[in-house]
C-alpha positions in Angstrom: 0.0 0.0 0.0 1.3 3.5 -0.9 2.4 5.7 1.9 2.3 8.8 -0.3 0.1 9.9 -3.2 1.2 10.2 -6.8 0.7 13.7 -8.3 0.6 14.8 -11.9 1.5 18.4 -12.7 0.5 19.2 -16.3 -0.1 22.3 -18.4 1.1 24.1 -21.5 4.9 24.5 -21.7 6.0 27.6 -19.7 3.3 27.6 -17.0 5.6 26.7 -14.2 5.3 22.9 -13.7 9.0 22.3 -13.2 9.5 25.1 -10.7 6.4 24.0 -8.7 7.3 20.3 -9.0 10.9 20.6 -7.8 9.9 22.8 -4.9 7.1 20.6 -3.9 9.2 17.4 -4.0 11.8 19.1 -1.7 9.1 20.3 0.8 7.2 17.0 1.1 10.0 14.5 0.4 8.6 13.0 -2.8 10.4 11.9 -6.0 10.1 14.5 -8.8 10.1 13.2 -12.4 10.3 15.5 -15.3 9.3 13.5 -18.3 11.4 15.5 -20.7 14.5 14.7 -18.6 13.5 11.1 -18.2 13.2 10.7 -22.0 16.6 12.3 -22.6 18.3 10.1 -20.0 16.7 6.9 -21.3 16.6 7.9 -25.0 12.8 7.2 -24.9 12.2 8.7 -28.3 10.5 7.6 -31.5 12.0 10.0 -34.1 12.3 13.7 -34.5 9.7 16.3 -35.4 11.2 18.7 -37.9 8.4 21.2 -37.8 8.6 21.7 -34.0 12.4 21.0 -33.9 12.1 18.5 -31.1 12.3 14.7 -30.5 9.1 12.7 -30.5 8.4 11.0 -27.2 7.9 7.2 -27.3 4.9 7.1 -24.9 5.0 3.3 -24.4 8.6 3.4 -23.4 7.9 6.2 -20.9 5.1 4.3 -19.3 7.2 1.1 -19.1 10.0 3.1 -17.5 7.8 4.6 -14.8 5.4 1.7 -14.0 7.3 0.3 -11.0 8.0 3.7 -9.4 4.3 4.7 -9.7 3.1 1.6 -7.9 5.2 2.5 -4.8 3.7 6.0 -4.7 5.3 9.3 -3.7 6.0 10.5 -7.2 5.4 13.9 -8.7 5.2 13.7 -12.5 5.7 16.8 -14.6 4.7 16.8 -18.3 2.8 19.0 -20.7 0.6 16.1 -21.8 -1.4 13.8 -19.6 -3.5 11.3 -21.5 -0.5 9.0 -22.1 -0.4 8.0 -18.4 -2.7 5.3 -17.0 -5.5 6.7 -14.9 -4.7 4.4 -12.0 -1.3 6.1 -11.5 -2.5 9.4 -10.0 -4.4 10.4 -6.9 -4.6 14.0 -8.1 -4.0 16.0 -11.2 -3.1 19.7 -11.2 -3.4 21.7 -14.5 -1.4 24.9 -14.2 -2.8 27.9 -16.1 -1.0 31.1 -17.1 -2.3 34.4 -18.6 -1.6 34.3 -22.3 0.4 37.5 -22.4 2.7 36.2 -19.7 2.9 32.7 -21.4 3.9 34.3 -24.7 6.7 36.2 -23.1 7.9 33.1 -21.1 8.0 31.0 -24.3 9.7 33.7 -26.3 12.4 33.9 -23.6 12.8 30.1 -24.0 13.5 30.6 -27.7 10.1 29.5 -29.0 9.2 31.1 -32.3 6.7 30.8 -35.2 4.3 27.9 -35.2 5.7 26.4 -32.0 5.1 29.6 -30.1 1.6 30.2 -31.6 0.4 26.7 -31.1 1.4 26.6 -27.4 -0.3 29.9 -26.7 -3.4 28.7 -28.5 -3.3 25.5 -26.5 -3.5 27.6 -23.4 -6.3 29.9 -24.7 -8.4 26.9 -25.6 -7.7 25.0 -22.4 -6.5 22.0 -24.4 -4.5 20.4 -21.5 -7.4 20.9 -19.0 -9.8 19.3 -21.4 -7.4 16.5 -22.0 -7.1 15.9 -18.3 -10.8 15.9 -17.8 -11.1 13.2 -20.5 -8.3 11.1 -19.2 -9.0 11.2 -15.4 -12.0 11.3 -13.1 -13.3 14.9 -12.9 -13.0 14.8 -9.0 -9.2 14.6 -9.1 -8.5 17.2 -11.8 -7.9 20.8 -10.5 -6.8 24.0 -12.3 -4.3 26.3 -10.5 -3.3 29.8 -11.6 0.4 30.1 -12.2 1.1 33.8 -13.0 3.0 35.2 -10.0 5.4 34.2 -7.3 2.4 34.5 -4.9 0.5 32.0 -7.0 3.5 29.6 -6.7 3.5 30.0 -2.9 -0.3 29.5 -2.7 -0.1 26.4 -5.0 2.7 24.9 -2.9 0.8 25.5 0.3 -2.4 24.0 -1.1 -0.7 20.9 -2.5 1.3 20.3 0.7 -1.9 20.5 2.7 -3.7 18.1 0.3 -0.7 15.7 0.4 -0.6 15.7 4.2 -4.4 15.0 4.4 -4.1 12.2 1.8 -1.4 10.6 3.9 -3.6 10.8 7.1 -6.6 9.4 5.2 -4.6 6.4 3.8 -2.7 5.1 6.8 
């Protein structure tokens, strides 16, 4: 039986998943897994996307790589997609949301241009990741969190830490 929950942090690139995930893992002693880093380390790719200038994730390899860790619990997963992961893995899903103007600036600062920049901002405008999360997981475990300011980050950390502590109390 798991002693800690599994948490999915998802949202459009640039919304603050990595910052939140690393800080959260440090505060509550959980394992933080950035899927992009995991894929790089394990070469979990299935080709290269010329249009977006990035490798194509091999979703099956990623799921196989994570399966054993997820059963144990205590894992925070950070990825901009969510429907590739089995529903059974997560106790809660947080979709981070950012104001489009801020997101545009953040992505530009990362070097995003052209179609890649526009498509990611449109993804945020149309709530694509949130809709994907609602389709992939039980509605009760999917929550949106604003991620615009340092105050939002602090509030989100506090909220997730409290939720995690309550989950642990309820599941002992």
